[in-house]
C-alpha positions as CSV (number, residue, x, y, z in Angstrom):
1,X,45.2,4.7,-81.9
2,X,43.6,7.9,-80.6
3,X,40.0,8.9,-80.3
4,X,38.4,12.4,-80.3
5,X,36.6,12.3,-77.0
6,X,38.2,11.7,-73.6
7,X,41.9,11.8,-72.7
8,X,44.1,10.9,-75.6
9,X,46.1,7.8,-74.7
10,X,49.4,8.2,-76.5
11,X,49.7,12.0,-76.5
12,X,48.6,12.5,-72.9
13,X,50.9,9.8,-71.8
14,X,53.9,11.2,-73.6
15,X,53.3,14.7,-72.2
16,X,53.0,13.5,-68.7
17,X,56.0,11.2,-69.0
18,X,58.1,14.0,-70.6
19,X,57.1,16.3,-67.7
20,X,58.1,13.7,-65.1
21,X,61.4,13.1,-66.9
22,X,62.2,16.8,-67.1
23,X,61.3,17.0,-63.4
24,X,64.1,14.5,-62.7
25,X,66.6,17.3,-63.4
26,X,64.9,19.8,-61.2
27,X,64.3,17.2,-58.5
28,X,67.9,16.2,-58.6
29,X,69.1,19.8,-58.3
30,X,66.7,20.2,-55.3
31,X,68.0,17.1,-53.6
32,X,71.6,18.1,-54.3
33,X,71.1,21.4,-52.6
34,X,70.1,19.5,-49.5
35,X,72.5,16.5,-49.5
36,X,75.5,18.7,-50.2
37,X,74.7,21.3,-47.5
38,X,73.6,19.1,-44.6
39,X,75.0,16.1,-42.8
40,X,73.6,12.6,-43.7
41,X,71.7,12.6,-40.4
42,X,69.9,15.8,-41.3
43,X,69.0,14.4,-44.7
44,X,67.5,11.5,-42.8
45,X,65.4,14.0,-40.9
46,X,64.3,15.6,-44.2
47,X,63.2,12.2,-45.6
48,X,61.5,11.3,-42.3
49,X,59.3,14.4,-42.2
50,X,58.4,14.5,-45.9
51,X,58.2,10.8,-46.8
52,X,57.3,9.1,-43.5
53,X,55.4,11.4,-41.2
54,X,53.5,13.7,-43.5
55,X,52.2,10.7,-45.5
56,X,50.5,9.4,-42.5
57,X,48.4,12.6,-42.3
58,X,47.4,12.5,-45.9
59,X,45.7,9.1,-45.5
60,X,42.5,10.5,-46.9
61,X,44.0,12.8,-49.6
62,X,43.1,10.4,-52.5
63,X,40.0,8.8,-51.0
64,X,37.4,11.4,-52.2
65,X,39.4,12.2,-55.5
66,X,39.3,8.5,-56.3
67,X,35.5,8.7,-56.6
68,X,35.5,12.2,-57.9
69,X,37.3,11.2,-61.1
70,X,34.9,8.3,-61.7
71,X,31.9,10.6,-61.4
72,X,33.5,13.4,-63.5
73,X,34.4,10.8,-66.2
74,X,30.8,9.7,-66.3
75,X,29.6,13.4,-66.5
76,X,27.6,13.5,-63.3
77,X,26.8,17.2,-62.9
78,X,28.4,19.1,-60.0
79,X,30.9,16.3,-59.2
80,X,34.0,18.4,-59.8
81,X,33.1,21.2,-57.5
82,X,31.7,18.8,-54.8
83,X,34.9,16.8,-54.9
84,X,37.3,19.8,-54.4
85,X,35.2,21.3,-51.6
86,X,34.9,17.9,-49.9
87,X,38.7,17.3,-50.0
88,X,39.4,20.8,-48.6
89,X,37.2,20.0,-45.6
90,X,39.2,16.8,-45.0
91,X,42.5,18.7,-45.5
92,X,41.8,21.2,-42.7
93,X,40.8,18.5,-40.3
94,X,43.9,16.4,-41.1
95,X,46.3,19.4,-40.8
96,X,44.8,20.3,-37.4
97,X,45.4,16.8,-36.1
98,X,49.0,16.9,-37.4
99,X,49.8,20.1,-35.6
100,X,48.5,18.8,-32.3
101,X,50.3,15.4,-32.5
102,X,53.7,16.6,-33.9
103,X,55.4,17.2,-30.5
104,X,54.5,13.7,-29.4
105,X,55.7,12.2,-32.7
106,X,59.1,13.8,-32.3
107,X,59.4,12.6,-28.7
108,X,58.5,9.1,-29.7
109,X,61.0,9.0,-32.5
110,X,63.8,10.6,-30.4
111,X,64.1,13.6,-32.8
112,X,65.6,16.7,-31.2
113,X,63.1,19.5,-30.3
114,X,65.3,21.8,-32.4
115,X,63.4,20.4,-35.4
116,X,59.9,21.1,-34.0
117,X,59.3,24.2,-36.1
118,X,60.4,22.5,-39.2
119,X,58.0,19.6,-38.6
120,X,55.1,22.0,-37.7
121,X,55.6,24.1,-40.9
122,X,55.6,20.9,-42.9
123,X,51.9,20.6,-41.9
124,X,51.0,23.2,-44.6
125,X,51.9,20.4,-47.1
126,X,49.0,18.4,-45.8
127,X,46.4,21.0,-47.0
128,X,48.3,21.5,-50.3
129,X,48.5,17.8,-51.0
130,X,44.8,17.3,-50.4
131,X,43.9,20.2,-52.8
132,X,46.4,19.0,-55.5
133,X,44.9,15.5,-55.4
134,X,41.4,16.9,-55.7
135,X,42.2,19.1,-58.7
136,X,44.2,16.3,-60.4
137,X,41.1,14.0,-60.2
138,X,39.2,16.6,-62.3
139,X,42.0,17.4,-64.7
140,X,42.7,13.8,-65.3
141,X,39.4,13.7,-67.2
142,X,39.1,17.2,-68.7
143,X,42.7,18.2,-69.4
144,X,45.1,15.5,-68.4
145,X,48.2,17.1,-69.9
146,X,47.8,20.0,-67.4
147,X,48.9,17.7,-64.6
148,X,52.3,17.5,-66.3
149,X,52.5,21.3,-66.9
150,X,51.6,21.8,-63.2
151,X,54.3,19.5,-62.1
152,X,56.9,21.4,-64.2
153,X,55.8,24.7,-62.8
154,X,56.1,23.4,-59.2
155,X,59.5,21.9,-59.9
156,X,60.9,25.1,-61.3
157,X,59.6,27.2,-58.5
158,X,60.9,24.7,-55.9
159,X,64.4,24.8,-57.3
160,X,64.6,28.6,-57.7
161,X,63.1,29.2,-54.2
162,X,65.4,26.6,-52.6
163,X,68.5,28.2,-54.2
164,X,67.6,31.5,-52.8
165,X,66.6,30.3,-49.3
166,X,69.4,27.8,-48.9
167,X,72.4,29.5,-50.5
168,X,71.5,33.2,-50.4
169,X,69.9,33.3,-47.0
170,X,71.4,30.2,-45.4
171,X,68.1,28.7,-44.1
172,X,69.2,25.1,-44.6
173,X,66.5,22.5,-44.1
174,X,64.0,25.2,-43.3
175,X,64.7,26.9,-46.6
176,X,64.1,23.6,-48.4
177,X,60.8,23.2,-46.6
178,X,59.6,26.7,-47.4
179,X,60.6,26.2,-51.1
180,X,58.6,23.0,-51.2
181,X,55.5,24.6,-49.7
182,X,55.7,27.6,-52.0
183,X,55.9,25.3,-55.1
184,X,52.9,23.3,-54.0
185,X,50.9,26.5,-53.4
186,X,51.6,27.9,-56.9
187,X,50.8,24.5,-58.4
188,X,47.4,24.5,-56.5
189,X,46.5,28.0,-57.9
190,X,47.4,26.9,-61.4
191,X,45.1,23.9,-61.2
192,X,42.4,26.1,-59.7
193,X,42.7,28.4,-62.7
194,X,42.4,25.6,-65.2
195,X,39.5,24.0,-63.4
196,X,37.5,27.2,-62.7
197,X,34.9,26.8,-65.5
198,X,34.1,23.3,-64.2
199,X,33.5,24.5,-60.7
200,X,30.3,26.5,-61.3
201,X,26.9,25.4,-60.1
202,X,25.9,23.8,-56.8
203,X,27.6,21.4,-54.5
204,X,25.8,18.0,-54.6
205,X,26.1,16.8,-51.0
206,X,24.4,13.5,-52.2
207,X,27.7,12.8,-54.0
208,X,29.7,13.6,-50.9
209,X,27.5,11.1,-48.9
210,X,28.1,8.4,-51.5
211,X,31.9,9.2,-51.6
212,X,32.1,9.0,-47.8
213,X,30.5,5.6,-48.0
214,X,32.8,4.5,-50.8
215,X,35.8,6.1,-49.0
216,X,35.6,3.6,-46.3
217,X,37.2,1.2,-48.7
218,X,39.8,3.8,-49.7
219,X,40.7,4.4,-46.0
220,X,40.9,0.6,-45.6
221,X,43.3,0.5,-48.5
222,X,45.4,3.5,-47.4
223,X,45.6,2.2,-43.8
224,X,47.0,-1.1,-45.2
225,X,49.5,0.9,-47.3
226,X,50.6,3.0,-44.4
227,X,50.9,-0.1,-42.2
228,X,53.3,-1.5,-44.8
229,X,55.2,1.8,-44.9
230,X,55.7,1.5,-41.1
231,X,58.7,-0.7,-42.1
232,X,60.5,2.6,-42.9
233,X,59.7,4.0,-39.5
234,X,61.3,0.8,-38.1
235,X,64.3,1.3,-40.3
236,X,64.6,4.9,-39.1
237,X,64.1,4.1,-35.4
238,X,66.1,1.0,-35.1
239,X,68.9,1.3,-37.7
240,X,69.2,5.1,-37.5
241,X,69.2,8.2,-39.7
242,X,72.0,7.0,-41.9
243,X,70.1,3.8,-42.9
244,X,67.0,5.8,-43.8
245,X,69.2,8.2,-45.8
246,X,70.7,5.3,-47.8
247,X,67.2,4.0,-48.5
248,X,66.0,7.5,-49.4
249,X,68.8,8.2,-51.7
250,X,68.3,5.0,-53.6
251,X,64.5,5.6,-53.8
252,X,65.2,9.1,-55.1
253,X,67.0,7.6,-58.2
254,X,64.9,4.4,-58.7
255,X,61.6,6.3,-58.5
256,X,62.3,7.6,-62.0
257,X,61.3,4.2,-63.2
258,X,57.8,4.7,-61.8
259,X,57.3,7.7,-64.1
260,X,56.7,5.2,-66.9
261,X,53.3,4.6,-65.4
262,X,52.3,8.0,-66.6
263,X,52.4,6.6,-70.2
264,X,49.3,4.7,-69.2
265,X,47.7,7.4,-67.1
266,X,45.0,8.2,-69.5
267,X,43.9,4.5,-69.7
268,X,41.9,4.5,-66.5
269,X,39.6,7.5,-67.3
270,X,39.2,6.2,-70.9
271,X,38.1,2.8,-69.6
272,X,35.6,4.5,-67.3
273,X,34.2,6.5,-70.3
274,X,33.9,3.3,-72.3
275,X,36.5,4.5,-74.8
276,X,39.6,2.5,-73.9
277,X,39.0,-1.2,-74.4
278,X,41.4,-1.5,-77.3
279,X,44.0,0.6,-75.5
280,X,45.1,-1.8,-72.8
281,X,47.7,-3.5,-74.9
282,X,49.0,-0.2,-76.2
283,X,49.3,1.1,-72.6
284,X,51.3,-1.9,-71.6
285,X,53.6,-1.5,-74.6
286,X,54.2,2.1,-73.8
287,X,54.9,1.3,-70.2
288,X,57.4,-1.5,-70.8
289,X,59.0,0.4,-73.8
290,X,60.4,2.9,-71.2
291,X,60.3,1.0,-67.9
292,X,62.6,-1.9,-69.0
293,X,65.5,0.2,-70.3
294,X,65.2,2.5,-67.3
295,X,65.5,-0.4,-64.9
296,X,68.5,-1.8,-66.8
297,X,70.2,1.6,-66.7
298,X,69.6,2.1,-63.0
299,X,71.1,-1.3,-62.2
300,X,74.2,-1.0,-64.4
301,X,74.9,2.6,-63.7
302,X,74.0,2.6,-60.1
303,X,77.4,3.8,-58.8
304,X,77.5,6.9,-61.0
305,X,73.9,7.9,-60.2
306,X,74.5,7.7,-56.5
307,X,77.7,9.7,-56.7
308,X,75.5,12.5,-58.3
309,X,73.9,12.9,-54.9
310,X,77.1,12.8,-53.0
311,X,80.1,10.5,-52.9
312,X,79.1,9.3,-49.5
313,X,76.1,7.5,-51.0
314,X,78.2,5.5,-53.5
315,X,78.3,2.6,-50.9
316,X,74.5,2.0,-51.5
317,X,75.0,0.6,-55.0
318,X,73.4,-2.8,-54.2
319,X,70.5,-1.1,-52.5
320,X,69.8,0.9,-55.6
321,X,70.0,-2.1,-57.9
322,X,67.4,-4.0,-55.8
323,X,65.3,-0.8,-55.6
324,X,65.2,-0.6,-59.4
325,X,63.7,-4.1,-59.7
326,X,61.3,-3.3,-56.9
327,X,60.2,-0.1,-58.6
328,X,59.6,-1.9,-61.9
329,X,57.4,-4.5,-60.2
330,X,55.4,-1.8,-58.3
331,X,55.0,0.3,-61.4
332,X,53.6,-2.7,-63.4
333,X,51.2,-3.4,-60.5
334,X,49.9,0.2,-60.8
335,X,49.2,-0.2,-64.5
336,X,47.4,-3.5,-63.8
337,X,45.3,-1.5,-61.2
338,X,44.3,1.0,-64.0
339,X,42.8,-1.9,-65.9
340,X,41.1,-3.5,-62.9
341,X,39.6,-0.2,-61.7
342,X,38.6,1.0,-65.1
343,X,36.6,-2.1,-65.9
344,X,34.5,-2.1,-62.7
345,X,31.0,-0.7,-63.3
346,X,29.2,-1.0,-59.9
347,X,29.0,2.8,-59.5
348,X,27.8,3.6,-63.0
349,X,24.6,5.4,-61.9
350,X,26.2,7.8,-59.4
351,X,25.6,5.4,-56.5
352,X,28.1,3.3,-54.6
353,X,26.4,0.1,-53.4
354,X,28.6,-1.1,-50.6
355,X,27.6,-4.7,-50.9
356,X,28.7,-4.8,-54.6
357,X,31.8,-2.8,-53.8
358,X,33.0,-5.3,-51.2
359,X,32.5,-8.1,-53.8
360,X,34.3,-6.3,-56.5
361,X,37.9,-6.8,-57.7
362,X,38.5,-3.2,-56.6
363,X,38.1,-4.4,-53.0
364,X,40.4,-7.3,-53.6
365,X,43.1,-4.9,-54.9
366,X,42.5,-2.6,-51.9
367,X,43.1,-5.5,-49.6
368,X,46.6,-6.3,-51.0
369,X,48.5,-3.8,-48.8
370,X,47.5,-5.8,-45.7
371,X,49.1,-8.9,-47.3
372,X,52.1,-6.8,-48.0
373,X,52.3,-5.6,-44.4
374,X,51.9,-9.2,-43.1
375,X,55.1,-10.1,-45.0
376,X,57.2,-6.9,-44.8
377,X,56.7,-5.9,-41.1
378,X,57.6,-9.1,-39.3
379,X,60.5,-9.8,-41.6
380,X,61.9,-6.3,-41.3
381,X,61.5,-6.2,-37.6
382,X,63.2,-9.6,-37.3
383,X,66.1,-8.6,-39.5
384,X,66.7,-5.3,-37.8
385,X,66.5,-6.5,-34.2
386,X,68.2,-9.9,-34.4
387,X,71.0,-9.6,-37.1
388,X,72.7,-6.5,-35.5
389,X,73.4,-5.0,-38.9
390,X,75.2,-1.7,-39.8
391,X,73.0,1.1,-41.4
392,X,74.0,0.1,-45.0
393,X,73.1,-3.6,-44.5
394,X,69.9,-2.7,-42.6
395,X,68.7,-0.7,-45.6
396,X,69.7,-3.5,-48.0
397,X,67.8,-6.2,-46.2
398,X,64.7,-4.0,-45.8
399,X,64.5,-3.6,-49.5
400,X,64.8,-7.4,-49.9
401,X,61.8,-7.9,-47.7
402,X,59.8,-5.4,-49.8
403,X,60.9,-7.1,-53.0
404,X,59.7,-10.5,-51.9
405,X,56.3,-9.1,-50.9
406,X,55.9,-7.1,-54.1
407,X,56.4,-10.3,-56.2
408,X,53.6,-12.0,-54.2
409,X,51.3,-9.0,-54.8
410,X,52.1,-9.0,-58.6
411,X,51.1,-12.6,-58.8
412,X,47.7,-11.9,-57.2
413,X,47.1,-8.9,-59.5
414,X,47.8,-11.0,-62.6
415,X,45.1,-13.5,-61.4
416,X,42.6,-10.6,-60.9
417,X,43.3,-8.8,-64.2
418,X,42.8,-12.0,-66.2
419,X,39.1,-11.5,-65.6
420,X,39.2,-8.4,-67.7
421,X,38.4,-9.3,-71.3
422,X,40.4,-6.2,-72.4
423,X,43.6,-7.5,-71.0
424,X,46.1,-8.8,-73.6
425,X,49.8,-9.1,-72.6
426,X,52.1,-8.0,-75.5
427,X,54.8,-10.7,-75.1
428,X,56.3,-10.1,-78.6
429,X,56.9,-6.4,-78.1
430,X,58.3,-6.9,-74.6
431,X,60.9,-9.4,-76.0
432,X,62.0,-6.7,-78.5
433,X,62.3,-4.2,-75.6
434,X,64.5,-6.7,-73.8
435,X,66.7,-7.2,-76.8
436,X,67.2,-3.4,-77.3
437,X,67.9,-3.0,-73.6
438,X,70.6,-5.7,-73.9
439,X,72.3,-3.7,-76.7
440,X,72.2,-0.6,-74.5
441,X,73.6,-2.7,-71.6
442,X,76.7,-3.6,-73.5
443,X,77.5,0.1,-73.9
444,X,77.0,0.7,-70.2
445,X,79.2,-2.2,-69.3
446,X,82.0,-1.2,-71.6
447,X,82.4,2.5,-70.8
448,X,84.1,3.7,-67.6
449,X,81.6,4.8,-65.0
450,X,81.9,8.6,-64.5
451,X,81.8,10.5,-61.2
452,X,80.9,13.8,-62.7
453,X,77.3,14.9,-63.1
454,X,77.6,16.2,-66.6
455,X,79.4,13.1,-67.9
456,X,76.9,10.8,-66.2
457,X,73.9,12.6,-67.8
458,X,75.7,12.6,-71.2
459,X,76.2,8.8,-71.0
460,X,72.6,8.4,-69.9
461,X,71.4,10.3,-73.0
462,X,73.7,8.2,-75.3
463,X,72.5,5.0,-73.7
464,X,68.9,6.0,-74.3
465,X,69.6,6.9,-77.9
466,X,71.3,3.5,-78.5
467,X,68.2,1.8,-77.0
468,X,65.7,3.6,-79.2
469,X,67.7,3.4,-82.3
470,X,68.0,-0.4,-81.8
471,X,64.3,-0.6,-81.0
472,X,63.3,1.3,-84.1
473,X,65.2,-1.1,-86.3
474,X,63.4,-4.1,-84.9
475,X,60.0,-2.7,-83.8
476,X,57.6,-1.2,-86.3
477,X,55.3,0.3,-83.5
478,X,58.3,2.2,-82.1
479,X,58.7,3.9,-85.5
480,X,55.0,4.7,-85.6
481,X,55.3,6.2,-82.1
482,X,58.0,8.6,-83.2
483,X,55.9,9.6,-86.2
484,X,52.9,10.2,-84.0
485,X,54.9,12.3,-81.6
486,X,56.2,14.6,-84.3
487,X,52.7,14.8,-85.8
488,X,51.2,15.9,-82.4
489,X,54.0,18.5,-81.9
490,X,53.3,20.0,-85.3
491,X,49.6,20.2,-84.5
492,X,50.3,22.0,-81.3
493,X,52.6,24.5,-83.0
494,X,49.9,25.2,-85.5
495,X,47.4,26.0,-82.8
496,X,49.7,28.6,-81.3
497,X,50.2,30.4,-84.5
């Protein structure tokens, strides 16, 4: 199941997944500090600056790292240092543009000038995001578990700093923003420390030249993605802050489902290194083993999860239920992308021939956001401008348009991935995950849905235990996974002795 060289598939995936799940608690605490201390409209401002605006100025954040990881995985000398320096240069340029344009953005969106300083300070995130993406591209090959540890460090710092700045000093949204920036900064230095030994030697500007050429396709992809995301700007501008808040609250909860992709995170670099051909089926099993019950739980327990944020979000139950299905489809698409990207070899010799790149399946995948935008944007605009909906209904129908588009994109990816000889879909295992999830669902349907955080978390843990106990009774590989996990934990403890 595991190999000695390269990222270990199961162990690395479990570490990353566990880190993301543990971060749910810290992330929830952070969100609660905001939602329970500011009005719904101000939470809409928070979501807008962090999830809408900032993302447009990190368009290039993953472009160079995309190629850096491929070069590092293939052991091209100097690629790690070159990738990080290159991304820092792009970070400084992007942050400068953000600062200049911010006053005009606020004016266009009708946001009060009182929030200008908040939006400007958020620009520091731009630099941090670029650097974090660069370091993660290196660590994903040399020490993939460190990405999970870095996430946990950042989450803990974020919560502690937010508590002090919001409750002790009364800084409100500004306190939350400063806490987020501080957490990212410490995470960046942690990654720098881990990567330091790989950053010696000279910068190979020839790689930078190749990456810039290849990054044209990344920019093309990200532009398409941001174009699709403009539907959220429409939701915010046309339906108002409350509609964006309902959407944001539902996304906050449903996004936990996407963490299951980290169980397959090591698959991509392993395929690049020629070590993961037999791991595709295992990655799919690991992904669905967790993603299916998480989706079922989010659908059936939606009311209790929303009340955790605040009782005023409980009206968004149907939005969260749709969002859960949407997140499952998007997460599966990401795992399929790992397979498609990892089995493309046009850049094997540290060159990126543009003609071959354009003809590759990678380019086909990078074109999908434009198909998504062609579906989502006109439908969303039509719904929001002609149906005269309230904020809640506006958010609901926006999610429906996204769900329709995502199903189309999933179908296209399935056609593309069938060209990979490594791809085998584990139908039998997935049927067992569905059966175990159905047993869990009975428990969630029978019990009264709580309104208290502690009881909700308790029932969630019990539901998860019911699922895994059922699965272990009917699935041998689930029992093997438990044995492997305990074996890895014992090995780690022995190393620390």
